[in-house]
Structures are given as structure tokens and as C-alpha cells.
C-alpha positions in Angstrom: 42.9 17.8 40.6 39.7 19.9 40.1 40.3 20.3 36.4 40.8 16.6 36.0 37.5 16.0 37.8 35.7 18.5 35.6 37.2 17.0 32.5 36.2 13.4 33.6 32.6 14.6 34.2 32.5 16.3 30.9 33.7 13.2 29.1 31.2 11.0 30.9 28.4 13.3 29.9 29.5 13.2 26.3 29.6 9.4 26.3 26.1 9.2 27.9 24.6 11.7 25.4 26.1 10.0 22.3 24.9 6.5 23.2 21.3 7.1 22.1 19.6 6.2 18.8 20.6 8.0 15.7 18.3 10.9 14.9 17.1 11.1 11.3 15.2 14.0 9.8 11.6 13.3 8.9 11.0 12.8 5.2 9.0 15.5 3.4 5.4 14.6 2.9 2.4 15.9 1.0 -0.8 16.8 2.7 -3.5 14.3 1.8 -7.0 15.6 1.5 -9.6 13.3 0.3 -12.7 14.8 -1.2 -15.8 12.7 -2.0 -16.3 11.4 -5.6 -18.2 13.9 -7.5 -21.6 13.1 -9.1 -23.3 15.2 -11.7 -26.6 17.0 -11.7 -28.1 19.2 -14.4 -28.5 22.9 -13.8 -31.0 24.5 -16.2 -31.5 28.3 -16.7 -33.5 30.1 -19.3 -30.3 30.8 -21.3 -28.0 27.8 -20.7 -27.6 24.5 -19.0 -24.7 22.4 -17.7 -23.8 19.6 -15.4 -22.4 20.5 -12.0 -21.1 18.6 -8.9 -23.8 17.7 -6.4 -21.5 18.9 -3.6 -22.0 22.5 -4.8 -24.7 24.6 -3.3 -26.4 26.6 -6.1 -27.2 30.2 -5.8 -29.0 31.7 -8.8 -28.5 35.4 -9.0 -30.0 38.2 -11.2 -29.4 38.2 -14.9 -28.9 34.4 -15.1 -25.7 34.6 -13.0 -24.9 31.5 -10.9 -22.7 30.8 -7.9 -21.6 27.3 -7.2 -20.5 27.3 -3.5 -18.4 24.5 -2.1 -18.4 24.9 1.7 -16.2 21.9 2.3 -13.4 23.5 0.4 -14.2 27.2 1.2 -14.4 27.9 -2.5 -16.9 29.2 -5.1 -17.2 29.2 -8.8 -18.8 32.4 -10.0 -20.5 32.2 -13.4 -21.7 35.3 -15.2 -23.9 35.4 -18.3 -24.1 38.1 -20.9 -25.9 38.3 -24.3 -23.8 39.1 -27.3 -25.0 42.2 -29.1 -22.4 43.0 -31.7 -19.9 43.2 -28.8 -18.2 39.8 -28.9 -14.7 41.3 -29.3 -15.3 43.5 -26.2 -16.6 40.6 -24.2 -13.6 38.4 -25.2 -11.1 41.2 -24.4 -12.7 41.7 -21.0 -12.6 38.0 -20.2 -9.0 37.7 -21.3 -8.0 40.8 -19.3 -9.7 39.5 -16.2 -7.7 36.2 -16.5 -4.4 38.0 -16.9 -4.9 40.4 -14.0 -3.7 37.6 -11.8 -0.3 37.5 -13.6 1.2 39.7 -10.9 0.9 36.9 -8.2 0.7 33.9 -10.5 3.7 31.7 -11.3 2.2 30.7 -14.6 -1.1 30.9 -16.4 -1.9 28.0 -18.8 -4.4 28.5 -21.6 -6.5 25.5 -22.8 -8.8 26.2 -25.7 -12.2 24.4 -25.7 -14.2 23.7 -28.9 -17.4 21.8 -29.2 -18.5 22.3 -32.8 -21.6 20.1 -32.5 -23.2 22.2 -29.7 -21.6 25.5 -30.7 -19.6 26.0 -27.5 -16.2 27.7 -28.0 -14.1 28.9 -25.1 -10.9 29.0 -23.1 -9.9 27.6 -19.7 -7.1 29.4 -17.8 -5.3 27.4 -15.1 -3.6 29.9 -12.7 -0.6 28.5 -10.8 0.8 30.3 -7.7 -0.5 32.5 -5.0 -3.0 34.3 -7.1 -6.5 35.3 -5.9 -8.2 33.0 -8.5 -6.9 29.5 -9.4 -9.0 29.2 -12.6 -10.9 31.3 -15.1 -12.9 30.4 -18.1 -15.2 31.8 -20.8 -17.5 30.2 -23.3 -19.6 31.5 -26.2 -21.5 30.5 -29.3 -20.1 33.6 -30.9 -23.5 35.0 -31.9 -25.9 35.2 -28.9 -24.4 33.9 -25.6 -21.3 34.6 -23.5 -20.5 33.0 -20.2 -17.5 33.7 -17.9 -16.5 31.9 -14.8 -13.9 32.3 -12.0 -12.8 30.1 -9.1 -12.1 31.9 -5.8 -11.3 30.6 -2.3 -12.4 32.3 0.9 -8.9 31.9 2.4 -5.6 33.7 1.9 -4.2 32.4 -1.5 -1.4 30.0 -0.4 -1.0 27.7 -3.4 0.5 24.8 -1.5 -2.4 24.8 0.9 -5.3 25.1 -1.6 -3.7 23.0 -4.4 -5.8 19.8 -3.7 -9.1 21.8 -3.6 -8.1 23.8 -6.7 -7.4 20.7 -8.7 -10.7 19.2 -7.6 -12.7 22.3 -8.6 -10.8 22.7 -11.8 -12.1 19.3 -12.8 -15.6 20.6 -12.0 -15.0 23.6 -14.3 -14.0 21.3 -17.1 -17.2 19.3 -16.6 -19.2 22.6 -16.8 -17.5 23.5 -20.1 -17.9 20.0 -21.6 -21.6 19.8 -20.7 -22.5 23.4 -21.5 -25.5 23.8 -23.9 -27.3 26.9 -25.0 -31.0 27.2 -24.6 -32.5 29.0 -27.6 
């Protein structure tokens, strides 16, 4: 009799539990981060000039180096200037080597050449995909006097899924820098 009672209680519990709404897993979603529309402002140094996003805080360093800091995204674009003194091949090799040092953690590195014949700006943009320390690298030169390199870094652990929206936003800013870069003679 006791076993029948336990069996009856067990069956009643099963019926009561199974009569609820069906449970469905939540669909996968993408994190939505909205950043303000960018507006451009001209940055002029003695050696070069370019348009930059007004959200960036500008820090001019020694030797015409510039840091564009984006506090909202915890990221910075570091720009370094060097004069070409019969060492263009060495400068190019260093810039390319720096870009490919991230290949250990990167899933892929995409090269995008940049050529502006009219203003004598020639360069390369590297988009780095994956959990690398830098999400973008670039260099630009006139091949005779000026050489500029740049790197995008975030002040957080490199988790590509988390920083992806900010990386895409800042990569657009880097492209604007390359497109508007002019050498001051």
C-alpha cells in the first residue's frame, strides 16, 4: 500500500511539473554599442597634417609623435613620425615586422594598400582579426622625406568579441587619417 501511495505522489508531481509553459532557449544576440557620429577636425604639425575624430583627445609628444586617445572606448591610436634618410627600406621592414608580430594571437591579418599619387602618400593598412594586442596597424610615406606609422591599442584584455565594435569604429578613423594625410614641406 505504501509503494502505491509513493507511486501516486510521484505521478502527481510529474503531471504538475509538466503542465507549465514550454521553455525555449534564448536566441543568440549581438552586443549593441552605439558610438556618436564622428566629426572631423584638422590636426597640423610641422611635418604633417590629417583629419581626426573630434572625440579623440590629442596628445602631442616629442619628435612630432601624436597619440589620439578615445576614453569612451578605452583605446588609443599611437602615431610615430620619422624622417627618411636613405633608410626607407629599413623603415618599411620595421613597420611590416611590427604588424606581423601580432600573428601569434591573430586569426588573420588583412593588408590593404593605400595610394594617393596626387599628395604623394603611399602606405599600407593592416586589419588584425582575433585576440591580438593591436587591432590595426598602418604606415604611410612619401618615399623620400617622411615616414609615419600608427597602431591601435585598447586598455583592456584583448577579447576580440568584446572590443569588435570599438575596433571597427576606430579603424574607420584610421582610414580617415590615411585619406586626409598631407605632408608639410
